[in-house]
C-alpha positions, 0 to 999 in steps of 0.5 A: 212737217204737216200731215199728208192730205187724205186723197178722198173725203171722209165725212161723218154723217153728223157733219151733214144737217137734216133737211126737210124731205123734198116730197114728204112733210115731217120726214127728214133727209140727209144726202150722204153721197150724190150722183155727182160723187158716185155716178153709180148710186146715191145714198141718203139717210132718212128720219121718220119721226114717231107717227109719221109716214113716207107715202106710197110712191115709186122710183120708175128708173131706180132700185131703192135699197133700204137698211134700217139703222134704228127703230121699227117701221111698217114697210108696205110694198105692193099693198102688202105690209111687213115689220121693218126693224133694226138690221132689216134691209130690202131692195125695191125694184124699179117702178114697184109701189112702196111706203114706210110708216113709223107707228112707234114712239121712237125715231126710225132711221133708214139708209137709202141707196138708189141705183142708178142715182136719183139725187 
């Protein structure tokens, strides 16, 4: 007798390959959950290598919630900077300018959630 099929996908992030970020050279991205799988949000994983920057940008129609899985970054919101370290999280309101820089020698790994979804 075969095992029952689990009713929803369970996927480990290591099964998803890194891709170049669509907007920022030298930044890497994994789509974890898209709007096609969850119409309420999209979830991504972002790798900011040492010395690299996600430039100042906005999301006019979505809130971006960011969680730091590993490493240390410098988060800029509305031209104000603050350290962003492992275990830190924030929610950037719609339309607010923000960016992230990794000034360390270690990778910076982030989980990003967008509500509503942007991908």
